[in-house]
Structures are given as C-alpha cells and as structure tokens.
C-alpha positions as CSV (number, residue, x, y, z in Angstrom):
1,M,-193.1,-36.0,-18.4
2,S,-190.9,-32.9,-19.0
3,K,-187.4,-32.6,-18.0
4,T,-188.2,-30.0,-15.3
5,Q,-190.8,-32.5,-13.8
6,L,-188.1,-35.3,-13.9
7,F,-186.1,-33.5,-11.0
8,D,-189.2,-32.0,-9.3
9,L,-189.2,-32.6,-5.6
10,D,-192.3,-30.5,-4.7
11,G,-194.0,-32.2,-1.7
12,K,-191.3,-34.5,-0.8
13,I,-189.7,-34.5,2.7
14,A,-185.8,-34.9,2.6
15,L,-183.5,-35.6,5.5
16,V,-179.8,-34.8,4.9
17,S,-177.3,-35.8,7.6
18,G,-174.1,-33.6,8.0
19,A,-175.9,-30.7,6.1
20,S,-174.3,-27.9,8.3
21,R,-171.6,-27.3,5.7
22,G,-169.5,-28.7,2.8
23,I,-171.2,-31.4,0.6
24,G,-174.2,-31.7,2.8
25,E,-175.1,-28.1,2.8
26,A,-174.8,-28.1,-1.1
27,I,-177.1,-31.1,-1.3
28,A,-179.7,-29.6,1.2
29,R,-179.9,-26.2,-0.8
30,L,-180.3,-27.8,-4.1
31,L,-183.0,-30.3,-2.7
32,A,-184.9,-27.4,-1.4
33,Q,-184.5,-25.4,-4.6
34,Q,-186.3,-28.1,-6.3
35,G,-189.1,-27.9,-4.0
36,A,-188.4,-30.5,-1.1
37,H,-188.9,-29.6,2.6
38,V,-185.4,-30.3,3.7
39,I,-184.5,-31.5,7.4
40,V,-181.2,-30.2,8.0
41,A,-179.3,-32.4,10.5
42,S,-175.9,-32.4,12.0
43,R,-174.3,-32.6,15.4
44,K,-174.6,-29.0,16.3
45,L,-178.2,-27.2,16.0
46,E,-176.7,-23.8,15.5
47,G,-174.9,-24.8,12.4
48,C,-178.1,-26.7,11.1
49,A,-180.2,-23.6,11.8
50,Q,-178.0,-21.5,9.7
51,V,-178.4,-23.5,6.8
52,A,-182.2,-23.8,7.4
53,D,-182.5,-20.2,7.7
54,A,-180.7,-19.4,4.5
55,I,-182.9,-21.9,2.6
56,V,-186.0,-20.2,4.0
57,A,-184.5,-16.7,3.1
58,E,-184.3,-17.9,-0.4
59,G,-187.9,-19.2,-0.6
60,G,-187.4,-22.8,0.3
61,K,-188.7,-25.0,2.9
62,A,-186.3,-26.4,5.6
63,T,-186.3,-27.5,9.4
64,A,-183.2,-27.7,11.5
65,M,-182.7,-30.8,13.7
66,A,-179.5,-31.8,15.7
67,C,-178.5,-35.4,15.4
68,H,-175.0,-37.2,15.8
69,I,-175.6,-40.3,14.2
70,G,-172.7,-42.1,16.0
71,E,-175.2,-42.0,19.1
72,M,-177.9,-44.5,18.8
73,E,-180.4,-42.7,21.0
74,Q,-180.1,-39.5,18.8
75,I,-181.0,-41.4,15.7
76,T,-184.1,-42.7,17.6
77,R,-185.0,-39.2,18.8
78,L,-184.5,-37.6,15.2
79,F,-187.0,-40.1,13.8
80,S,-189.4,-40.0,16.5
81,R,-189.6,-36.2,15.8
82,I,-189.8,-36.8,12.0
83,R,-192.7,-39.0,12.6
84,E,-194.5,-36.6,14.7
85,E,-194.0,-33.5,12.7
86,F,-194.1,-34.7,9.1
87,G,-195.4,-38.3,9.2
88,R,-193.3,-39.4,6.3
89,L,-189.9,-39.3,4.6
90,D,-189.2,-39.5,0.9
91,I,-185.5,-39.1,0.7
92,L,-182.6,-39.8,3.0
93,V,-179.0,-38.6,2.2
94,N,-176.5,-40.2,4.6
95,N,-173.7,-37.6,4.3
96,A,-172.4,-37.2,7.8
97,A,-168.9,-39.0,8.2
98,T,-165.8,-39.0,10.3
99,N,-162.2,-39.7,9.5
100,P,-160.2,-38.9,12.8
101,Q,-157.1,-40.4,12.0
102,F,-154.5,-39.9,9.1
103,A,-151.8,-42.4,9.9
104,N,-150.2,-45.8,8.7
105,V,-152.8,-48.6,9.4
106,L,-150.5,-50.3,11.7
107,D,-150.8,-47.3,14.0
108,T,-154.6,-47.4,14.1
109,D,-155.8,-46.0,17.4
110,L,-158.7,-48.2,18.9
111,G,-160.7,-45.1,19.8
112,A,-160.5,-43.5,16.3
113,F,-161.2,-47.1,14.8
114,Q,-164.4,-47.3,17.0
115,K,-165.5,-43.9,16.1
116,T,-165.2,-44.1,12.5
117,V,-167.1,-47.5,12.5
118,D,-169.8,-46.1,14.7
119,V,-170.4,-43.2,12.5
120,N,-169.7,-44.4,9.0
121,I,-171.1,-47.9,9.4
122,R,-173.5,-48.1,12.3
123,G,-174.7,-44.7,11.9
124,Y,-175.6,-45.1,8.1
125,F,-177.0,-48.5,8.7
126,F,-179.5,-47.4,11.5
127,M,-180.3,-44.0,9.8
128,S,-181.3,-46.2,6.6
129,V,-183.3,-48.8,8.6
130,E,-185.4,-45.9,10.3
131,A,-185.9,-44.1,7.0
132,G,-186.9,-47.3,5.2
133,K,-189.6,-48.0,7.8
134,L,-191.0,-44.6,7.2
135,M,-190.7,-45.1,3.4
136,R,-192.1,-48.7,3.5
137,D,-195.1,-47.2,5.3
138,N,-195.4,-44.7,2.4
139,N,-194.9,-46.9,-0.3
140,G,-191.4,-45.9,-1.4
141,G,-188.5,-43.4,-1.2
142,S,-184.8,-42.8,-2.0
143,I,-181.9,-43.6,0.1
144,I,-178.7,-41.9,-1.0
145,N,-175.5,-42.9,0.6
146,V,-172.5,-40.6,0.4
147,A,-169.5,-42.9,0.1
148,S,-166.2,-42.2,-1.2
149,I,-163.7,-43.1,-4.1
150,N,-161.7,-44.4,-1.1
151,G,-164.3,-47.2,-0.8
152,V,-162.9,-48.6,-4.2
153,S,-159.4,-47.3,-4.2
154,P,-158.2,-46.8,-0.3
155,G,-156.5,-43.5,0.5
156,L,-153.1,-43.6,1.8
157,F,-152.9,-43.3,5.7
158,Q,-156.8,-43.4,5.7
159,G,-157.2,-47.1,6.3
160,I,-160.2,-47.4,8.5
161,Y,-162.0,-44.6,6.7
162,S,-161.5,-46.3,3.4
163,I,-162.6,-49.7,4.9
164,T,-165.9,-48.1,6.3
165,K,-166.7,-46.5,3.0
166,A,-166.3,-49.7,1.2
167,A,-168.7,-51.1,3.7
168,V,-171.2,-48.2,2.8
169,I,-171.0,-49.4,-0.9
170,N,-172.0,-52.8,-0.1
171,M,-174.5,-51.7,2.5
172,T,-176.1,-49.6,-0.6
173,K,-176.4,-52.9,-2.5
174,V,-178.0,-54.8,0.5
175,F,-180.6,-52.2,1.1
176,A,-181.4,-51.9,-2.8
177,K,-182.0,-55.4,-3.1
178,E,-184.0,-56.1,0.2
179,C,-186.1,-52.9,-0.1
180,A,-186.9,-52.8,-3.7
181,G,-190.2,-54.7,-3.0
182,F,-191.3,-51.7,-0.8
183,G,-190.7,-49.1,-3.6
184,I,-187.4,-48.1,-1.8
185,R,-184.4,-47.5,-4.0
186,C,-180.8,-47.2,-2.6
187,N,-177.8,-45.8,-4.3
188,A,-174.5,-44.6,-3.2
189,L,-172.4,-41.2,-4.3
190,L,-168.7,-41.7,-4.6
191,P,-167.2,-38.2,-4.4
192,G,-163.7,-37.5,-5.3
193,L,-161.6,-35.0,-3.8
194,T,-163.7,-32.1,-2.9
195,D,-162.8,-28.8,-1.3
196,T,-164.4,-29.1,2.1
197,R,-163.2,-28.6,5.6
198,F,-163.4,-32.5,5.9
199,A,-160.7,-32.8,3.2
200,S,-158.7,-29.7,4.3
201,A,-155.7,-31.8,5.4
202,L,-155.3,-33.0,1.8
203,V,-156.5,-29.9,-0.1
204,K,-154.4,-27.4,1.8
205,N,-151.1,-29.4,1.8
206,E,-149.4,-28.3,-1.4
207,A,-147.3,-31.5,-1.7
208,I,-150.2,-33.8,-1.2
209,L,-152.6,-31.8,-3.5
210,K,-149.9,-31.9,-6.2
211,T,-149.7,-35.7,-6.1
212,A,-153.5,-36.0,-5.9
213,L,-154.2,-33.9,-8.8
214,A,-151.6,-35.8,-11.0
215,H,-154.2,-38.7,-10.7
216,I,-157.2,-36.8,-11.5
217,P,-157.8,-36.4,-15.2
218,L,-159.7,-33.3,-14.7
219,R,-156.7,-31.8,-12.8
220,R,-158.7,-29.9,-10.1
221,V,-160.4,-30.2,-6.8
222,A,-164.2,-30.5,-7.0
223,D,-166.6,-27.7,-5.5
224,P,-169.1,-29.1,-3.1
225,A,-172.0,-27.9,-5.3
226,E,-170.6,-30.4,-8.1
227,M,-171.8,-33.4,-5.8
228,A,-175.3,-32.0,-5.2
229,G,-176.5,-32.4,-8.9
230,A,-175.7,-36.3,-8.8
231,V,-177.8,-36.6,-5.5
232,L,-180.7,-34.5,-7.1
233,Y,-180.6,-37.3,-9.9
234,L,-180.6,-40.0,-7.5
235,A,-183.3,-38.6,-5.1
236,S,-185.7,-37.6,-8.1
237,D,-187.9,-39.5,-10.7
238,A,-185.1,-39.1,-13.2
239,S,-183.5,-42.0,-11.5
240,S,-186.7,-44.2,-11.1
241,Y,-185.1,-47.4,-12.4
242,T,-181.6,-46.8,-10.8
243,T,-180.9,-48.7,-7.6
244,G,-178.2,-50.4,-6.2
245,T,-175.6,-48.3,-8.1
246,A,-172.4,-46.3,-7.0
247,L,-172.1,-43.2,-9.0
248,N,-168.5,-42.0,-9.3
249,V,-168.2,-37.9,-9.1
250,D,-164.6,-37.9,-9.1
251,G,-163.0,-36.1,-12.0
252,G,-162.0,-39.5,-13.6
253,F,-160.0,-40.7,-10.8
254,L,-161.4,-44.2,-10.8
255,S,-161.6,-44.4,-14.6
C-alpha cells in the first residue's frame, strides 16, 4: 500500500460536528480533499452550508446538516437523515463543544455547568452511540473525539470544561475497548492552544497569551489546520492498529 493510499478516504462518509468554523472546518475540508463525502454539522445550518458549498466549489463532496449536539432530539433527527440519505457512516469526528464560563470553580454557575455537560459529555456519548450502531452494521469505522489538553492539565478558570474533556478522554477508551470487536476504532485528539473564536478569550488577551506561550515549547499558538492532519491519520487506514489513544497536538505543552 502506497503512502497516498494510506490516507485515501475515497468513498467514505464522514460526519464532523462543530464544522462551521475553526478546527471543525479545517477537519471537514481536509477529509473532503482526501475523498470523503463530508457531512458538515453544527448548530446553524447557514454556517454549515457555507463550508459545504466551499468544499463542493473546490471539487469535493459535502452535505450541510444542522445539529445542536446538546439537544437529544436533534441527534436523533440527524442520524435518521444520515441513515436515509447515505445508509452508512464511516467516520465520526466529535468536535462541537462549549465552554460558557471563565471563572473560579467556586463560582460555577449551575446553568453553565449543565450546558457544558450536556454538550461535551452527553452529546459526544450519544453521537458516538448512534454512529457506532451505523458502523457496526457496516463492519467498522473510526470515531475521533476532539478533547483538549485541559483534560490532562486543567485550565485555570476553566473548571467544568476541563472536567468534561477529561471525561471525553476516558469515554474514548471505553468505546475503543467495547467496540473493537465490531471493527470500530475510537481515538481522541488533544489540541493545545489554537487560534479559533472558541479560544479568543485566551488568544486575544495579551497578558494571558504571554503566560500561556511561556509553557509551550514551540512558543506559538496553533493554526486550526494543524489539527486536521492528526485527525486524517486517525480517520484513515494509516492508523488501522491505533485505538484508545489520546494524541497530543499541543506544541509540546504536555511534554
């Protein structure tokens, strides 16, 4: 098998949540460039459509579908449509996440707590369950959970977010162990500080950024596209014997 074939996704159906911008958009674009038909999902259909249209304009295949993974009925509706339109799913990238609070853990708001858990844990879990059922029926697939370095080393004033990302890392191991017999692999990506709107509170604050960069050996913030290559590896046959792992893409922060 050649190097090109190892990363070839031709004929694969891939679902990327939170794909209307940032890391999710970069992942969706790269998977499409490698031949996958990408289902671009996020809360707002308009943003999904813009990314899907751009992929198609570049010669790729993409379909926009709205889904707020914090709402169980929307997950059910999404997978009903995937079954109807595609009849299969080969790749799931759980990327959509939320972090509505930046405060001391003692000041955690109950509403922010519940929202973060609903999206980052419950959403990832049931997206994986529904995807896993489709993959089981099709003799295999790859689930990639976008976690965070915060799941290993909690971010200051990001308590509940960090806790949920730690849960995602363990969830990844659970699905890897229990779904391996169905030919389903499950791995996690742990991004470091990345220049996205999601991380703008950190990246745009000069004092916070200076402190953060002091702990990153590469001394810079990542571009979203730098996360996509790792996901391509985990989605493709190049990682056929890789499951249950957490891949750090963090400029050396956790080293």
